[in-house]
DRENDO-1510 file (C-alpha; in Angstrom, 1 decimal, always signed):
<recs>
REC; n; res; u; v; w
REC; 1; UNK; +32.6; -21.8; +7.7 .
REC; 2; UNK; +31.9; -21.0; +11.4 .
REC; 3; UNK; +28.5; -19.9; +12.6 .
REC; 4; UNK; +29.3; -16.2; +12.8 .
REC; 5; UNK; +30.5; -16.2; +9.1 .
REC; 6; UNK; +27.4; -18.1; +8.1 .
REC; 7; UNK; +25.1; -15.7; +10.0 .
REC; 8; UNK; +26.8; -12.7; +8.4 .
REC; 9; UNK; +26.5; -14.3; +4.9 .
REC; 10; UNK; +22.8; -15.0; +5.5 .
REC; 11; UNK; +22.2; -11.4; +6.5 .
REC; 12; UNK; +24.1; -10.1; +3.5 .
REC; 13; UNK; +22.0; -12.4; +1.2 .
REC; 14; UNK; +18.8; -11.1; +2.7 .
REC; 15; UNK; +19.9; -7.5; +2.3 .
REC; 16; UNK; +20.8; -8.2; -1.4 .
REC; 17; UNK; +17.3; -9.6; -2.0 .
REC; 18; UNK; +15.7; -6.5; -0.6 .
REC; 19; UNK; +18.0; -4.2; -2.6 .
REC; 20; UNK; +17.2; -6.1; -5.8 .
REC; 21; UNK; +13.5; -5.8; -5.1 .
REC; 22; UNK; +13.8; -2.1; -4.6 .
REC; 23; UNK; +15.8; -1.7; -7.8 .
REC; 24; UNK; +13.2; -3.7; -9.7 .
REC; 25; UNK; +10.4; -1.5; -8.3 .
REC; 26; UNK; +12.4; +1.6; -9.3 .
REC; 27; UNK; +13.0; +0.3; -12.8 .
REC; 28; UNK; +9.2; -0.3; -13.2 .
REC; 29; UNK; +8.5; +3.3; -12.3 .
REC; 30; UNK; +7.4; +2.9; -8.8 .
REC; 31; UNK; +8.3; +5.9; -6.7 .
REC; 32; UNK; +9.0; +6.1; -3.0 .
REC; 33; UNK; +9.2; +9.0; -0.7 .
REC; 34; UNK; +12.1; +11.2; +0.5 .
REC; 35; UNK; +13.3; +11.0; +4.1 .
REC; 36; UNK; +11.8; +14.4; +4.6 .
REC; 37; UNK; +8.4; +13.4; +3.3 .
REC; 38; UNK; +8.5; +10.3; +5.5 .
REC; 39; UNK; +9.5; +12.3; +8.5 .
REC; 40; UNK; +6.6; +14.8; +7.9 .
REC; 41; UNK; +4.1; +11.9; +7.5 .
REC; 42; UNK; +5.3; +10.2; +10.7 .
REC; 43; UNK; +5.2; +13.4; +12.6 .
REC; 44; UNK; +1.6; +13.9; +11.5 .
REC; 45; UNK; +0.7; +10.4; +12.7 .
REC; 46; UNK; +2.4; +11.0; +16.1 .
REC; 47; UNK; +0.6; +14.3; +16.4 .
REC; 48; UNK; -2.7; +12.7; +15.6 .
REC; 49; UNK; -2.2; +10.0; +18.2 .
REC; 50; UNK; -1.0; +12.5; +20.9 .
REC; 51; UNK; -3.5; +15.3; +20.2 .
REC; 52; UNK; -6.3; +13.9; +18.1 .
REC; 53; UNK; -5.4; +16.0; +15.2 .
REC; 54; UNK; -5.8; +14.9; +11.6 .
REC; 55; UNK; -2.5; +13.7; +10.1 .
REC; 56; UNK; -1.2; +14.7; +6.7 .
REC; 57; UNK; -1.2; +12.3; +3.9 .
REC; 58; UNK; +2.1; +11.2; +2.4 .
REC; 59; UNK; +2.6; +12.8; -1.0 .
</recs>
């Protein structure tokens, strides 16, 4: 196995670990946020930093 194949395999294994952790969390009932909710939350933080406004809480 050359170094490029090894590196790709390692990246895939790390991604698999992350995906399994997310799936375990989901099965335990943990909820995340939608992309739109995250976008709104991050926009609030950016607005707060730029203009001193209070940001919105996520969910």
